[in-house]
N, C-alpha and C positions, 0 to 999 in steps of 0.2 A: 250342185247344191250340197252344202256341208252337212255332215252327219251330226246327230245330237251329241254324241260323245265328244266329237272334235270341238263343238261349240262350248260344251261344258269345260273342256280343257282350256280353251282360250279365255273363257270368263274367269276361271280360277287363276290363270297366269296373270291376267290383268289385275285381279284383286291383290295377288301377292306383290306385284310390281308397285301398285299404289301404296300398299302397306309399307314396303321397304323405303319408298320415297318419303312417306310421312315420317317414318322413324328417323331418316337422315335429316329431314328438316327440323324435327324436334331435337335431334342430337347436336346440331350446330350451336344453338344458343344456350345449351345447358350450362357451360361454365359461366356465361354471362348471367344466367338466371341465378346460379348459386352465389355469384359475387353480389348481385343485387339483393338477394335474400340476406346475405351476411351483413351488408351495409344497413339494410332495413332493421335487422335484429340489433346491430350495434347502436343505431340511432334510438331504438326503443329503450335499450338498456341505459344509454346516456340520459335520456329523458327521465327514466325512473330514478337514476341516481341524483339528478338535478332536483327532482321533486322531493327526495328524501332530505337533501340539504335544506330546502325551503321549509320543511317541516321540523327543522331543528335537530336532525340526527347528526351527532358529532362523529369524528373519525377516530377517536382514541379510546372510547369505552370498550369494555369487554363483553358486549352483547352481540346478538346475531346481526342486527341491522348495521351497526358500526363495522363489524367484520366484513359484511358484503361491500360496504363503501370503501374500506381499505383495500379489499381484493380488487375492486374496480380501479382504484387509483394506482395500484401496483401491477396492473395486468401486463404491462410491457416487460417488467422485470421477471415475471413468471413465465414468459414465453421464451422458449429455447429452440434452436435449430435455424438453419439457413434456408434450405429448400423446403423442408417440411416442419412447420411450426408445431411445437408440442407444449402443452400447458403443464407446468410443474409448480409445486409448492416451494415457498422460500426456504422451508426447513430442509428439503432435499437438495436445494442449490447451495445453501450456506454450510450445511453439515451433511454431506452425502454419506449414506450408509448408517446413519444414527437412527436407532429405533426408539420408540417411546417407552418410557418406564412407568409401570403401574405400581401404585402404593395401596396397601391395605389399611383399613381404618385402625388408627392407633399406632401405626408404624412411624418411627422417628425419621424425619427428613432433615438432613444436615443443611444448615445455612452457612455459606462460605463468605468470608470477607476478603475483598481485593484491595486495590490501592485507594488511597485518599489523594485525589488529584484535582487540578484546576486548569482551566483554559488560560488563565492569567499568568500561569507559571508552569514551566516544564520540570518542576522539581516535586515529584510525588513522594508521599510518605506511606508507611505501612499503617494499617488500622490500629495495631497494638502499640504504635508509637504515641497515639493519643492517650490522654488520661481516661481510659475506659475499663471495662471489666476484663478479668483475666480470661484467657482461652480455656476451653474445656479440655479435660485430659485426653491425650492422644488415643488411649485405648477405647474411648467411647465413640469417637467420630473418626471416620476414615479421612485422611488428608490427601492432598494433591501431590504428585511427584513433581519436583522442580527440575526442569531441563536447563541446559546451559543458556538457552535463549531466555527462559524465564528469569534466571539469575541476573542476566545482563540488563533486561528491560525492567526489572524490579517487580514483576508480577508474582508476588508471594501470596498465593491463594491459600488461606488457612481457615480452619473451622471457626465459626463465629460463636459468641456466647449466648445463643438463643436455643430454646428447646421447643421445636415445632413437631407436631404429630398430625398425621393425615386425618382430616375430618374433625379435629378437635379445636373448637373455638376457645379462646382465652380472654378473660377480662384483664384488666391492668395487672401486670405481673412484675414485681421488682427483680432486678438483677444484682445490683451492687451499689454501694455508695463510695464515692471518691472525693478527695479534697484537691482543689486546684488553686495554686497560689504561686507567687514569685514569677520566675521565668516561664514556667509552664502556662500560667494564666496569660502572660503577655503573648506567648506563642499562639495560644488558642485564639486570642483576639485577632492576631495577624492572619490566621487561617480563615477566620470569618471575613476579614477585610478583603482577602484575596479570593474569596468565593470557592473554597475547596469543597469537594463533594465526596461522600462516602459511597463506595460501590459494593454491593452484596450480590450473591448468586444463590438461586434455589433451583435445583433440577436443571442446571446450566442456563437458566434464564437470569439476565441482569435485572436488578430491581428497578422499577419505574415509578416516577411521580407523574400522575395523570391529572389533568384538569378538564372536566367536561365543559365547564363554563367558558374557559379560555381556549379550549380545543387544542391542547398541546400535550405532549408526553416527552419526558426527559429522563435519561438514565441517572441513577444515583440520587442521593438527597444531600442537601447542604449541611455543613457542620453547624451552622447557625445563621443568623441574619443581623444586619445592621440597621438601626432605626435612627433617622435624623432628629435634630432637636425639635423640629416642628411637630413631630409625632409624639415624642416623649415629654416635651416641656423642659428638658434639661439644657445645660449650656453647650454640651458637645454631643457627638454621636454616641449612642449606646449599643453595646454588642450583647446579643442573646444567644444561648446555646440550645440546640434541639436535643433533649435528653429522653424523650418518649417517642416511640415508634409504633404507629398503627399499621400493621401488616394486613393486606387483603389478598388472599390467595384464591385465584379462580381455578376451578377444576371441572372436569367433564367425566360423567359416568355414562356407560353404555353396556349394560350387562350382557346383551346378546353378542357383542363384539369382543369384550375383554372384561376381566375381573378387576375390581379396585377402582382407583381414580387416576386420571392423568392431569397433570398440572398444565394449565394453559395461560396463566398470568400470575405475576408477582409484583404487587404494588405496595407502596409505602406512603404514609402521610405523617411527616415529622411534626412533633409538637414541642414547644418550649413551655415547660411547666415546673414551677418551684414546689416540690413535694414538701410535706411536713414530716420530717424525719422523726420527731419526738425525741425522747431520751434514750430509748433502746437502740435506735439505729437499725441497720440492716446487716445481718451476719451472713445470710446465705440467700440463694435464689428462691424467690417465692415468699419471703417474709412480708407480712402485711403491715402497711402503714395506713394512717387515717385517710390519706389522699390517694391511695392505690389499693383498694379492697373490693372493687366491683360496684360500689355504691356511688362513687364520684365519677362524673364524666370528664375525662381528661381532654381538654380542648385548648386551642390557642386563644388566649384572652389576655389583653394588656395588663390586667391586674395580677396575673399569675405567671408572667414571663420570668424565665430564669436568666438573670443578668450576669454576664461575665465581669463582675466588678468586685474588688476586695471590700471587706467590711470597713466600718469607720476607723477602726484602729489597725487595719491591715490584715484582718482575719482572712483565711482561705475561703474560697467559695465551696460550699458543700453541695455536691451534685448526686442525685439519686437517678440512676438509669432504670428505665422500665419499658415495657412493650406490651402490646396486645395483638391478638390474632383473630381474624375472621375468615372463615372459609365460605366461598360464594360459588354456587353452581353456575355454569356458563354453557352456552350452546356453541361456543367457538371450537372448531376442530383443533386437535393437537398440531396438525401440519400447518395451521395458519397462525400459530401463536407468535411467530417472529415478524409478522406483517407490521405491527405497530412500531417496531424498532427501526424500520426503514422508511417510515413516513417522513416526508420532507427532504429525503436525500435526492441528489440530482437524478433526473430521468436518464434512462439508457440512450435515448435519442441523442443526447449531447455527446456521448461517447462515439456514436456512429458518425455524427457530424464532424467530430474531431478527426476521425480516421479518414473521412472523405476529404477533409481539408489537407491532411498530410499526403493523401494519395495524389491530390492535384499538384503538390510540390514535386512528388516523385515523378509524375508523368511529364511535368515541365522539364525536369532534369534529364529524364530519359530521352526527350526530344532533342535536348542540347547534345547529349552524348551520341545519340544516333546521327545527328548532323555531322559531328566531328568524325565519327568512325566510318560512316558510309560515304559521305560526300567529300569532306575535306581530306581525310587521311587517304582514302582510296585515290583521290586525284594526286595528292602529294607522292604517294608511293609509286603510282604509275609514272609520274614525271621523273622521279629520281631513278627509277629502274631503266628509263629510256635514255638517260644521259650516256653518250658514247665517247665524246671527246674530252680531253683533259681540260680544255677551256670551259666547257660546260660544267664540269665537276668543280672547277675552282670558283665558278659564279654561283654555286648553290647557296641557298639561304633557308632560313626556317629551322625546324626542329632537327633535320638531319645533320645540320652543320655541327651539332654538339655530340655526334655519335661517339666520338673518341673520349668524351668526358662524362657522359650521362651516367655511366656505371662506376664512376670514380667514388670510392668510399668517402664518407663525410670526414672532413678534417677536424671538425669540432665534436668532441665527446661521443665517439661511436659506442662506447660502453653504455653511457646514459641512454642513448637512443634505443639500443637493443633491449635494455632492461625495461624501458617505458613501453615499447611495442609488445614485448612478451607479457608484461603485466596486464596491458589492455586486452590481449588475446585471452588471458586467463579469466578476466572479469566478464568478457563476452560469453565465454563458454559456461561459466558458473551461472550467469543470468539466464542463459538459454535452458540450462538443466533445471533451474529452479522453476521456471515457468512450465517446462515440460512435466515436471513432477506434480505441479498444481493442476494442470489440465488433466493428467491421468489420475488425479485424486489420490496420489501418494502423499500429498501434503495439503493441509487445510489452511489457507491464508487467514481465516477468521481466528485461528488460534495463533496469536502473535508470537508467543514463546516458541511454539513448534516451528513456525515459519522462520524465525531468526536462527534457530538451531540448524535447520536445513540449509539456510543460506551459508552459514559458516562452514558446515561440513562439505557442501558441494564446492565452495570456493577452495577449501584445502585440497580436496580430491582433484581439482583442476590444475594443481601445481605443475603437473607434468607438461601441460600445454605451454605454460609460461617459460619453463626451462628449455623446451625444445625450440620454440620460436625465437627466444632470445639468443640461444647459442648458434642457431643457423645464421641469423643476421650478423652476429658478432664474428663468426668465422668468415663470412663473406667480406667483412671489412678488413680482413688480413690480420686481425689481432690473434695472439696465441695464449694470452693469459686467461685460460678457461676457468681457473679457480676464482679469480676476481669476478668474472661474469656470473658464475653460478651463485656465489655468495651474495652478490649485489641483487640478483633476481629474487633470491629467497628472502632477503632481509629488507630491501629498500622500502617497498610499499607497505608491507605489514608492519615494519618497524616504525614508519611514519605514523600510521594509524594508532599503534600501541602507545607511542609517546604522547600523542594528542589525547588519547583516552585516559592515560595515567595521570596527566596533569589535571584534566577535568575531574577525574575520580577523587583526587585529593580534596578538592573543594566540595564535591558532593558528600564525601565522608564527613567533612567539617559541619556541613549543613544537616547531616543526619538523613539524607534522602534515601528513599527505597531503591533507587537506581545505583546507589553506591555498590561497587563490586568488592566483595570481601576477598581476603587473601586466597581462600580456596578456589574461588572463581578465576582470579588472576593466574594462579598456578596451573589450573586446568587449561586455560587459554595458552599459556606458555608451553605446556607439554604438547598441546595440539599443534602448535607452530613448530616446535623443535623436533618432535618425534614422528610427525606425519607430513606436515607441509614441506619442510626442508628436504627430507629424503625423496619425496616425489619430484621436487624441482631438480634435484641432483640426477634422478633417473632421466628426466626429460632432457637435461643439459648433456648428459652422457650420450643419449641417442642422437641429439642434434650435432654434437661434435664428431660423432662417428659417421654421420651421413655425409654424402658428397656435397661439395661446395655448390651453392646456387649457381646454375648455369645462366650466362647472359650472352646475347648474340654478338656483342662487340667488346673489344678490349679497351681499357683505359690507356691513353697516351701518357708518356713519361712526364711531359710538361703540361700543366693545366692551362686550359684556354682562359683568356681574360674575359670576364663577363662585362658586356657593355652596360652603361648606366640604364637603370630601369625606371619607368615612371613611378610616381609615388604610390599609386593604387596597386602596383604589382610588387612592391617591396615590403619587407617586414617593418613594423607589425601590422600595417594596414591591410595587407592581403589576408593575413590570418584572422583579423577581426571581421572582415567581410565574409570569409569562408565559414565561420562558426555560426552565422545567423541562421542559415537554412537548416542544418541539423537540429539546432535548438528549436527553431520554429515548427519543425515537423512533429515535435512531441510536447510542445509547451502546454497545450490544452489538457492532455492526459496528465501532465505533471501536476496540474492544479488539483486533480482528484487524489493523486498519490500523496501530495503534501497535506491535503485536508485529512486524509486517513492517518497520516503520521502525527500531525500536530493539533488537529481539531477533533480527534477521537471519533472519526466517522468510519463507516465500514467500506472496504474495497475488496471485491471478490471476483472481478471480471478478468481472470487471468488469460482467457482466450484472446480477448481484445488487446491485452497487454503484449501478448506474443506477436500479434499483427503489428503493433506499434514498434516492437523491437526490430522486425524485418524492415519496416519503413525507415527506421533510424539508420540501420546498416546500409540500406540502399541509398539513402540520401547522402550519407558520409562518403560512400564509394563514388558516387557520381560527381559530387562537389569536388572531391580531390582530383578526379580524372580531368574534369574540365579545367580546373585551375592549373594543374600540372601541364596540360597541353598548351595553355596560353603562356605559361612560364617558359616552356621549351621553345615555343615559337619566338620568344623574345631573346633566345640564345642564352638563357640562364640555366645552366646544368646543375645547379645546387638545389635539387628538389627533395633531398632526403629529409632534412629537418622541416622544410616548408610544408611538405605533404602531411607531416604529423601535426604541425601547429595549425594548419588550415582548418582542421576539424576539431582539434583538441580545445580550441578557444570556445567551443560550445559549453565547456565546463565553467568558463568565466561568465557566460550569459546565464547559466543556471544559478550561479552564486548571486549575480545581480538580481535575478528573479526572486531568489529567496529573501533578499533584502526588501524588495517590494512587498512580498507576502508578509514579512514581519511587520512592516509599517502599516499595511492596509487591512490585513485579515486577523492578525494576532494582537492581543492587548496585554503583552507581557509586562509584569511589574517586577522590578528589581534587576540587579546586575547579573546574578547567577543564572536566572532563567534565560536571559539573552545570550550569555556565554554558552550555555548548553545548546541552545538552538544554533548559534553560529558555528560551534565546533562540529556538530553532527552534519550540518549542511555543507561545511567545508570538506569533510570526508566524502560526502556523496558527490560533491562537485568535482573533486579530484578524480574519483573513480569514473565519473561520467566522462570527463575530459580524456582520461587515458583510454577508455573504451573507444571513443570516437576517433582519437588520434591514431590508434592502432589500426582500425579499419581503413582510415584514409591512407596511411603509409603502405599497407599491404596491397591496397587497390592500385596505388600508383606504381608499385614495384611490378605487379603483373602487367599493367598497362604499358610500361616502358619495355618490358620483355617482348610483348606482342608486336608493338609498332616497329621497333628496331630490328626484330627478327624477320619482318616482312620486306625489308629493303636490302638491296645489294650494296654491301660496303666493301671497298677494296682494303 
């Protein structure tokens, strides 16, 4: 009979065992329960947002409910991380490291004016090119420093002629009176016709035009508007000027957290209003007139519109500029103030789908290369190495048959080939370094001037790569004129771009565009090229010519082998046109977003995904060139040097053709100069893209040929 102590011990053991089993049973479905709870919570939030939309909550207002709706719509953009998802604000993503700035009541807050630009034309102008009020004295307002990128892109951010102070509302306040006539009047009507918009900044926030009724928000405000005869009753279209601005500044106060106010919104409502100047006119800012003294409500009304039309006897149009300011308290957090600017931008899922599409192309090509390398080549190499008799060796066919000619230097322009490959290697290096700096947050792509400066500097600093690669290839080709190679590498591609830019710059200067580069900017670019880029290319060229000649497993015969007639698809230019499709296809979806950022003034900040796309492009070019080179060698065609370059370089042709489609379908450019600007810059980008792809294709084929011919026994 068991003792009571033993019975109690067994009972306790059984209880512990049951408890452990229960815990294990509960632990198994815990991840599933958590996932189900997350789905249930997400469904509840989605239902709540849907109910808010039914109740008429818009997505652009600067109140708490609209902010919640925006945050929900942008939830995928705010999620970062691959394995562990983290919620972040758009402010920390777009402007990492930037902290909010607090303003005390009565403190002056500068308003900065940026470009006056239009989607219908790629010819922007500076704000003070317009017949507007003069800029404030430099000692009163701190200005922006202009980098080289800002000078080239025309982003001349300057203090605006407005006097804004924290927390202080202003009724209608006059600024200045100007006369517009002659050519200036005709030009202003043209700006209105081409839908130019004025861009302002306050606390680094671009000014917005919001419409709660239409549920939209757009950056900048139009110079004016055009009314058809059906609206005005006139015989032709009439043009009106917006000369009064109603600013609404949203702010947030939270005394326990911080002192002062933080700006969370900067809105404008433009008004066309013909003021009554009277006899005295306006001499200084703040002078009162009968229509701008706080008693008259300045609104858009057809009876008071300010027409851009000369008087009956050709008198100039008298324009009085004015503005008013209203400060509005808001519950929107400072970290969420950028949400409204990204509403309507493409969802991040499209980027991921584009990468998956590109990865499918890469996997397909990897399968083709694996088949060649593992099955076909291994079988060929084993068969060639087992040949014992002279009769068998004489009957050999396929790629081994051209072993005595495959490393014969190209007879056509080895200098041009070496320069093109070296330049492509430099571009690839610079592109990689730019993306790396953006990922490491050493450069902010949202600041276009800073980004363009970084691109130029990193391209110049990569000059050693182009000199080294070009000289190594040129030395292998048996050429000894190292001076010509060095000078051509340093001058050819930059010189081509400079010539295209200078011709375009002349016409931009004639048009008075903000993107016109002045003499100082051109001189700075020339010094950067001569004093930094060229010496670095020379250093790389010196190292390349001092290095040993590229070793190859077989020697070229004295007499070149006759190449048999090739089928049409394997001969130039058809093989090159076929080869360029896949490299371009692997990145064409991402190119749409990049071109939208360049030409449609959208935001692009996903540099990590762009780095993945770069690796996909390099992998695709490499594998396409290897497959086509193998097929070419099997056809006993040993002239792979130029073909391997063009098989991938034609991706630049497809990019330029894509830019023509983008021009015809997505852009609505008006005039010859805007189209010339677009085509010139897209030509530069297409040439650079083709050189990068061609360089990767050539270097991949060189390594491929070294490997396969080094694996066979050659007498």
